[in-house]
PASEBA-1860 file (N, C-alpha, C; in nm, 3 decimals):
! residues 189
1> MKRIIAMI> 0.080/-0.127/-0.011/-0.001/0.000/0.008/0.093/0.131/0.009 ~ 0.213/0.103/0.083/0.287/0.222/0.063/0.348/0.268/-0.072 ~ 0.358/0.162/-0.149/0.404/0.177/-0.287/0.302/0.247/-0.359 ~ 0.174/0.213/-0.357/0.071/0.291/-0.424/0.075/0.440/-0.375 ~ 0.088/0.439/-0.275/0.077/0.603/-0.214/0.192/0.677/-0.281 ~ 0.316/0.617/-0.272/0.433/0.674/-0.333/0.422/0.676/-0.467 ~ 0.373/0.606/-0.549/0.338/0.617/-0.687/0.264/0.749/-0.725 ~ 0.151/0.751/-0.643/0.047/0.862/-0.663/0.102/0.995/-0.641
9> MACSVLML> 0.186/1.006/-0.518/0.266/1.129/-0.484/0.364/1.168/-0.608 ~ 0.431/1.059/-0.663/0.537/1.079/-0.760/0.466/1.127/-0.891 ~ 0.356/1.074/-0.926/0.282/1.110/-1.033/0.236/1.259/-1.020 ~ 0.196/1.294/-0.913/0.140/1.430/-0.877/0.262/1.530/-0.885 ~ 0.357/1.496/-0.841/0.478/1.577/-0.853/0.526/1.600/-0.981 ~ 0.525/1.497/-1.068/0.554/1.497/-1.214/0.482/1.583/-1.301 ~ 0.322/1.581/-1.267/0.229/1.677/-1.330/0.250/1.800/-1.297 ~ 0.266/1.824/-1.187/0.288/1.977/-1.135/0.423/2.036/-1.208
17> FGCSGETA> 0.531/1.965/-1.211/0.655/2.007/-1.282/0.630/2.025/-1.428 ~ 0.553/1.943/-1.499/0.533/1.942/-1.618/0.419/2.064/-1.664 ~ 0.372/2.120/-1.560/0.269/2.228/-1.589/0.324/2.363/-1.571 ~ 0.453/2.388/-1.625/0.513/2.505/-1.616/0.452/2.613/-1.719 ~ 0.446/2.723/-1.683/0.393/2.822/-1.779/0.492/2.889/-1.856 ~ 0.593/2.811/-1.931/0.689/2.877/-2.024/0.604/2.932/-2.153 ~ 0.649/3.031/-2.211/0.609/3.082/-2.348/0.660/2.976/-2.458 ~ 0.583/2.977/-2.551/0.622/2.895/-2.666/0.752/2.938/-2.743
25> ANTDYTTT> 0.820/2.823/-2.789/0.938/2.843/-2.842/0.961/2.937/-2.970 ~ 0.853/2.929/-3.064/0.839/2.998/-3.182/0.789/3.128/-3.130 ~ 0.862/3.240/-3.134/0.817/3.372/-3.107/0.827/3.464/-3.235 ~ 0.818/3.424/-3.373/0.803/3.496/-3.475/0.662/3.476/-3.536 ~ 0.599/3.587/-3.568/0.466/3.589/-3.613/0.461/3.653/-3.765 ~ 0.427/3.591/-3.854/0.424/3.638/-3.984/0.272/3.699/-4.004 ~ 0.260/3.825/-4.061/0.141/3.887/-4.067/0.150/3.989/-4.189 ~ 0.020/4.056/-4.218/0.019/4.164/-4.319/-0.023/4.278/-4.247
33> IDGQAAVI> 0.047/4.378/-4.260/-0.005/4.509/-4.186/-0.019/4.613/-4.291 ~ -0.140/4.675/-4.335/-0.163/4.769/-4.413/-0.117/4.735/-4.544 ~ -0.125/4.595/-4.587/-0.098/4.539/-4.730/0.057/4.510/-4.735 ~ 0.133/4.523/-4.632/0.271/4.500/-4.638/0.309/4.363/-4.556 ~ 0.380/4.276/-4.595/0.425/4.145/-4.546/0.514/4.205/-4.425 ~ 0.489/4.136/-4.304/0.579/4.173/-4.191/0.602/4.041/-4.086 ~ 0.729/4.050/-4.047/0.743/3.941/-3.943/0.746/4.004/-3.815 ~ 0.685/3.967/-3.698/0.688/4.024/-3.559/0.769/3.937/-3.476
41> SFLEGSLS> 0.893/3.990/-3.437/0.992/3.892/-3.350/1.001/3.952/-3.215 ~ 0.964/3.867/-3.131/0.982/3.912/-2.981/1.115/3.844/-2.918 ~ 1.163/3.934/-2.833/1.291/3.883/-2.762/1.272/3.769/-2.705 ~ 1.367/3.698/-2.670/1.371/3.568/-2.608/1.297/3.577/-2.466 ~ 1.169/3.501/-2.452/1.113/3.485/-2.318/1.050/3.624/-2.278 ~ 1.010/3.702/-2.372/0.933/3.834/-2.357/0.845/3.843/-2.472 ~ 0.732/3.910/-2.427/0.618/3.940/-2.513/0.602/4.100/-2.511 ~ 0.692/4.176/-2.464/0.684/4.313/-2.441/0.783/4.383/-2.540
49> EGKIKTDN> 0.887/4.332/-2.605/0.980/4.405/-2.677/1.021/4.311/-2.787 ~ 1.063/4.368/-2.923/1.101/4.288/-3.021/1.130/4.387/-3.166 ~ 1.109/4.310/-3.265/1.138/4.365/-3.391/1.033/4.333/-3.487 ~ 1.000/4.443/-3.579/0.890/4.412/-3.687/0.984/4.424/-3.840 ~ 1.004/4.335/-3.903/1.074/4.338/-4.019/0.983/4.333/-4.129 ~ 0.993/4.450/-4.217/0.909/4.461/-4.354/1.020/4.477/-4.467 ~ 0.939/4.496/-4.583/1.011/4.531/-4.691/1.088/4.659/-4.691 ~ 1.023/4.764/-4.610/1.070/4.889/-4.603/1.170/4.917/-4.492
57> GTYTFSYS> 1.183/4.811/-4.414/1.289/4.846/-4.315/1.246/4.769/-4.185 ~ 1.322/4.778/-4.057/1.303/4.715/-3.942/1.266/4.817/-3.841 ~ 1.161/4.805/-3.782/1.103/4.874/-3.668/1.127/4.793/-3.539 ~ 1.168/4.871/-3.437/1.175/4.809/-3.299/1.077/4.856/-3.221 ~ 1.034/4.773/-3.129/0.929/4.831/-3.029/0.948/4.777/-2.880 ~ 0.874/4.850/-2.781/0.902/4.804/-2.652/0.793/4.871/-2.568 ~ 0.752/4.793/-2.477/0.636/4.849/-2.357/0.717/4.896/-2.250 ~ 0.686/5.016/-2.195/0.726/5.046/-2.079/0.652/5.012/-1.958
65> MDGTLSIV> 0.707/5.047/-1.815/0.634/4.981/-1.706/0.488/5.061/-1.701 ~ 0.470/5.175/-1.758/0.340/5.251/-1.741/0.246/5.200/-1.857 ~ 0.283/5.109/-1.935/0.211/5.064/-2.052/0.226/5.143/-2.179 ~ 0.317/5.235/-2.173/0.337/5.319/-2.305/0.426/5.207/-2.425 ~ 0.360/5.213/-2.536/0.413/5.134/-2.631/0.494/5.223/-2.727 ~ 0.638/5.208/-2.747/0.716/5.305/-2.806/0.742/5.214/-2.931 ~ 0.743/5.265/-3.073/0.787/5.206/-3.178/0.892/5.301/-3.249 ~ 1.021/5.260/-3.280/1.120/5.319/-3.341/1.104/5.299/-3.492
73> YPNGYIYS> 1.087/5.391/-3.592/1.083/5.359/-3.729/1.230/5.343/-3.778 ~ 1.231/5.287/-3.897/1.357/5.265/-3.956/1.432/5.416/-3.982 ~ 1.380/5.527/-3.990/1.435/5.631/-4.016/1.459/5.725/-3.870 ~ 1.440/5.653/-3.759/1.477/5.691/-3.635/1.353/5.779/-3.571 ~ 1.230/5.803/-3.620/1.114/5.862/-3.577/1.075/5.772/-3.460 ~ 1.039/5.808/-3.351/0.977/5.740/-3.243/0.838/5.771/-3.220 ~ 0.741/5.681/-3.242/0.595/5.675/-3.233/0.568/5.613/-3.072 ~ 0.500/5.659/-3.007/0.442/5.615/-2.880/0.314/5.646/-2.868
81> QKDIGGGI> 0.240/5.538/-2.804/0.104/5.546/-2.755/0.084/5.479/-2.639 ~ -0.023/5.538/-2.568/-0.056/5.484/-2.431/-0.212/5.485/-2.422 ~ -0.261/5.370/-2.368/-0.409/5.357/-2.334/-0.441/5.433/-2.214 ~ -0.529/5.516/-2.220/-0.585/5.607/-2.108/-0.701/5.579/-2.087 ~ -0.789/5.506/-2.002/-0.908/5.469/-1.972/-1.007/5.463/-2.109 ~ -0.971/5.370/-2.205/-1.019/5.346/-2.316/-0.980/5.422/-2.429 ~ -0.902/5.539/-2.421/-0.883/5.618/-2.532/-0.736/5.593/-2.558 ~ -0.682/5.637/-2.651/-0.513/5.638/-2.690/-0.482/5.763/-2.696
89> AVPADYDA> -0.353/5.801/-2.622/-0.284/5.897/-2.638/-0.161/5.884/-2.722 ~ -0.144/5.985/-2.829/-0.028/5.970/-2.909/0.049/6.110/-2.913 ~ 0.163/6.104/-2.965/0.244/6.239/-2.978/0.181/6.348/-3.054 ~ 0.175/6.463/-3.008/0.104/6.585/-3.077/0.150/6.585/-3.221 ~ 0.284/6.583/-3.235/0.341/6.590/-3.379/0.323/6.489/-3.466 ~ 0.255/6.384/-3.434/0.237/6.265/-3.518/0.163/6.290/-3.638 ~ 0.197/6.255/-3.750/0.148/6.282/-3.878/0.128/6.154/-3.960 ~ 0.010/6.087/-3.970/-0.005/5.945/-4.036/0.040/5.965/-4.192
97> SAVEKLGY> -0.003/6.100/-4.257/0.009/6.098/-4.389/0.165/6.119/-4.424 ~ 0.234/6.197/-4.339/0.380/6.214/-4.380/0.446/6.064/-4.349 ~ 0.406/5.992/-4.264/0.456/5.851/-4.244/0.431/5.773/-4.360 ~ 0.307/5.775/-4.405/0.280/5.698/-4.518/0.329/5.737/-4.668 ~ 0.375/5.868/-4.675/0.448/5.906/-4.779/0.592/5.864/-4.791 ~ 0.649/5.827/-4.684/0.785/5.777/-4.691/0.783/5.631/-4.699 ~ 0.660/5.575/-4.693/0.645/5.417/-4.721/0.640/5.346/-4.598 ~ 0.639/5.409/-4.497/0.630/5.338/-4.346/0.477/5.289/-4.322
105> IDGFSLAR> 0.471/5.222/-4.229/0.338/5.167/-4.183/0.282/5.272/-4.066 ~ 0.162/5.298/-4.083/0.095/5.381/-3.976/0.120/5.317/-3.826 ~ 0.132/5.416/-3.748/0.168/5.374/-3.583/0.054/5.286/-3.536 ~ -0.073/5.332/-3.573/-0.185/5.270/-3.525/-0.194/5.119/-3.560 ~ -0.169/5.099/-3.692/-0.160/4.952/-3.756/-0.067/4.879/-3.690 ~ 0.062/4.939/-3.669/0.180/4.863/-3.609/0.147/4.809/-3.453 ~ 0.101/4.918/-3.394/0.045/4.892/-3.265/-0.056/4.769/-3.234 ~ -0.152/4.788/-3.337/-0.263/4.673/-3.354/-0.198/4.534/-3.364
113> AISSASDS> -0.099/4.539/-3.460/-0.043/4.410/-3.507/0.048/4.347/-3.384 ~ 0.104/4.442/-3.317/0.192/4.410/-3.205/0.112/4.340/-3.099 ~ -0.004/4.407/-3.065/-0.085/4.361/-2.977/-0.156/4.230/-2.999 ~ -0.197/4.205/-3.125/-0.231/4.086/-3.181/-0.146/3.971/-3.176 ~ -0.006/3.983/-3.213/0.076/3.898/-3.196/0.120/3.868/-3.049 ~ 0.128/3.957/-2.955/0.133/3.937/-2.827/0.025/3.860/-2.765 ~ -0.093/3.889/-2.797/-0.209/3.794/-2.746/-0.208/3.664/-2.788 ~ -0.156/3.635/-2.918/-0.147/3.501/-2.986/-0.030/3.425/-2.904
121> GRNDTDGA> 0.074/3.503/-2.871/0.195/3.443/-2.799/0.147/3.383/-2.669 ~ 0.072/3.468/-2.590/0.028/3.430/-2.451/-0.078/3.321/-2.480 ~ -0.144/3.291/-2.568/-0.229/3.174/-2.585/-0.167/3.050/-2.640 ~ -0.042/3.065/-2.686/0.028/2.948/-2.734/0.071/2.873/-2.598 ~ 0.022/2.740/-2.587/0.056/2.661/-2.472/0.082/2.521/-2.512 ~ 0.156/2.451/-2.452/0.177/2.303/-2.476/0.102/2.201/-2.410 ~ -0.022/2.240/-2.384/-0.117/2.148/-2.340/-0.110/2.108/-2.176 ~ -0.033/2.159/-2.111/0.001/2.141/-1.964/-0.130/2.206/-1.874
129> PIILSLFL> -0.183/2.311/-1.915/-0.302/2.334/-1.835/-0.421/2.268/-1.851 ~ -0.431/2.195/-1.980/-0.535/2.104/-1.996/-0.518/1.966/-1.899 ~ -0.391/1.937/-1.904/-0.372/1.812/-1.822/-0.381/1.841/-1.681 ~ -0.343/1.964/-1.630/-0.369/2.013/-1.483/-0.520/2.007/-1.467 ~ -0.591/2.073/-1.561/-0.728/2.067/-1.526/-0.815/1.938/-1.523 ~ -0.768/1.855/-1.612/-0.811/1.719/-1.616/-0.793/1.641/-1.484 ~ -0.673/1.669/-1.435/-0.611/1.593/-1.309/-0.712/1.642/-1.190 ~ -0.727/1.778/-1.187/-0.812/1.844/-1.085/-0.959/1.774/-1.076
137> VAVGIWFI> -1.003/1.786/-1.217/-1.153/1.721/-1.210/-1.157/1.572/-1.173 ~ -1.067/1.481/-1.219/-1.052/1.360/-1.181/-1.037/1.348/-1.027 ~ -0.962/1.411/-0.968/-0.938/1.400/-0.822/-1.073/1.443/-0.754 ~ -1.126/1.554/-0.800/-1.243/1.614/-0.743/-1.357/1.506/-0.764 ~ -1.381/1.431/-0.862/-1.474/1.332/-0.877/-1.456/1.214/-0.784 ~ -1.331/1.180/-0.777/-1.280/1.071/-0.674/-1.327/1.119/-0.536 ~ -1.283/1.236/-0.504/-1.331/1.277/-0.347/-1.475/1.284/-0.329 ~ -1.557/1.315/-0.442/-1.710/1.311/-0.436/-1.750/1.179/-0.432
145> SAPRSAWW> -1.722/1.107/-0.519/-1.778/0.963/-0.549/-1.720/0.861/-0.448 ~ -1.618/0.876/-0.394/-1.545/0.787/-0.306/-1.478/0.852/-0.175 ~ -1.531/0.941/-0.108/-1.478/1.006/0.005/-1.392/0.906/0.092 ~ -1.453/0.793/0.118/-1.401/0.694/0.216/-1.274/0.647/0.177 ~ -1.247/0.607/0.053/-1.133/0.581/0.008/-1.011/0.708/-0.002 ~ -1.065/0.824/-0.040/-0.971/0.918/-0.057/-0.919/0.963/0.092 ~ -1.019/0.941/0.202/-0.990/0.955/0.337/-0.879/0.851/0.382 ~ -0.911/0.741/0.323/-0.809/0.638/0.381/-0.667/0.657/0.320
153> ISKGWYFK> -0.656/0.689/0.191/-0.533/0.724/0.128/-0.466/0.829/0.221 ~ -0.512/0.932/0.255/-0.488/1.062/0.324/-0.447/1.035/0.450 ~ -0.528/0.992/0.524/-0.521/0.968/0.683/-0.541/0.812/0.731 ~ -0.614/0.754/0.674/-0.661/0.614/0.726/-0.546/0.517/0.734 ~ -0.454/0.507/0.668/-0.363/0.395/0.662/-0.262/0.420/0.766 ~ -0.268/0.554/0.833/-0.179/0.560/0.977/-0.223/0.463/1.093 ~ -0.361/0.443/1.083/-0.412/0.381/1.212/-0.474/0.254/1.167 ~ -0.492/0.148/1.273/-0.536/0.021/1.237/-0.673/0.027/1.276
161> NAEPSDLS> -0.783/-0.023/1.196/-0.909/-0.036/1.226/-0.980/0.096/1.242 ~ -0.919/0.211/1.171/-0.979/0.340/1.172/-1.104/0.353/1.091 ~ -1.200/0.443/1.127/-1.311/0.480/1.033/-1.320/0.626/1.032 ~ -1.362/0.680/0.915/-1.371/0.843/0.888/-1.508/0.873/0.959 ~ -1.480/1.001/1.028/-1.633/1.043/1.084/-1.707/1.102/0.965 ~ -1.849/1.127/0.998/-1.936/1.170/0.890/-1.883/1.314/0.850 ~ -1.834/1.390/0.938/-1.799/1.512/0.907/-1.671/1.525/0.804 ~ -1.577/1.430/0.835/-1.460/1.421/0.746/-1.504/1.369/0.615
169> LIVYRVGG> -1.601/1.284/0.585/-1.659/1.248/0.468/-1.709/1.366/0.398 ~ -1.800/1.455/0.468/-1.845/1.564/0.430/-1.748/1.669/0.360 ~ -1.634/1.681/0.435/-1.545/1.770/0.397/-1.479/1.718/0.288 ~ -1.445/1.603/0.271/-1.406/1.538/0.132/-1.471/1.561/0.007 ~ -1.626/1.549/0.040/-1.691/1.571/-0.061/-1.718/1.716/-0.106 ~ -1.713/1.812/0.002/-1.696/1.959/-0.047/-1.568/2.001/-0.123 ~ -1.476/1.951/-0.056/-1.334/1.961/-0.134/-1.341/1.910/-0.256 ~ -1.397/1.794/-0.290/-1.415/1.729/-0.437/-1.481/1.837/-0.532
177> CMLVFGGI> -1.601/1.903/-0.457/-1.677/1.991/-0.561/-1.599/2.114/-0.577 ~ -1.512/2.154/-0.500/-1.432/2.280/-0.503/-1.292/2.238/-0.594 ~ -1.250/2.106/-0.602/-1.150/2.069/-0.709/-1.222/2.071/-0.832 ~ -1.337/2.004/-0.847/-1.408/2.003/-0.990/-1.425/2.135/-1.035 ~ -1.476/2.242/-0.964/-1.478/2.363/-0.996/-1.368/2.438/-1.047 ~ -1.248/2.407/-0.965/-1.127/2.468/-1.001/-1.080/2.424/-1.128 ~ -1.102/2.296/-1.167/-1.048/2.223/-1.277/-1.123/2.293/-1.390 ~ -1.248/2.311/-1.387/-1.324/2.366/-1.501/-1.285/2.505/-1.516
185> ISFFA> -1.290/2.591/-1.410/-1.225/2.740/-1.436/-1.095/2.737/-1.490 ~ -1.007/2.653/-1.464/-0.860/2.635/-1.506/-0.864/2.598/-1.641 ~ -0.949/2.519/-1.691/-0.964/2.479/-1.826/-0.981/2.589/-1.922 ~ -1.089/2.677/-1.868/-1.137/2.773/-1.957/-1.072/2.908/-1.939 ~ -0.967/2.897/-1.833/-0.894/3.034/-1.824/-0.774/3.069/-1.900
END
């Protein structure tokens, strides 16, 4: 019986270590921005700074701590924007038509493409959250349907001829409901 408990604990530890929240290895996103092909590349392990390569040059971008997005154009011009209560604040001297005359992409379009690529980078996962969700739901169903065996695995094997109290069985069932609920929430989160 101690071997079974050790195996269950080892599987649990392996599953938890397998559920690391690392970002996906592929950080290059190919897209079209205002009719121009572009490749958005994030720095290793970051979704807040990187480069955009187009036919007309390479743009660099970064987010600051206050949420301001700064984009440096190939000619050195710096475009920045900040979300303020649902609105967007941009530099007073920004002229979209002058930028387009030079063949560059509009700052709004670049910001929208960066945001879209960043969101897709956050959503790229290796399936670990699904495994964790299924594990939580399975353990929760076990606690709900067989609280006596769950009690025995956690406490009962310590003592000879021990029986769980009614309160402990209720606690295991309530805990099982919470595990199922947590598993469902983590699946959709």
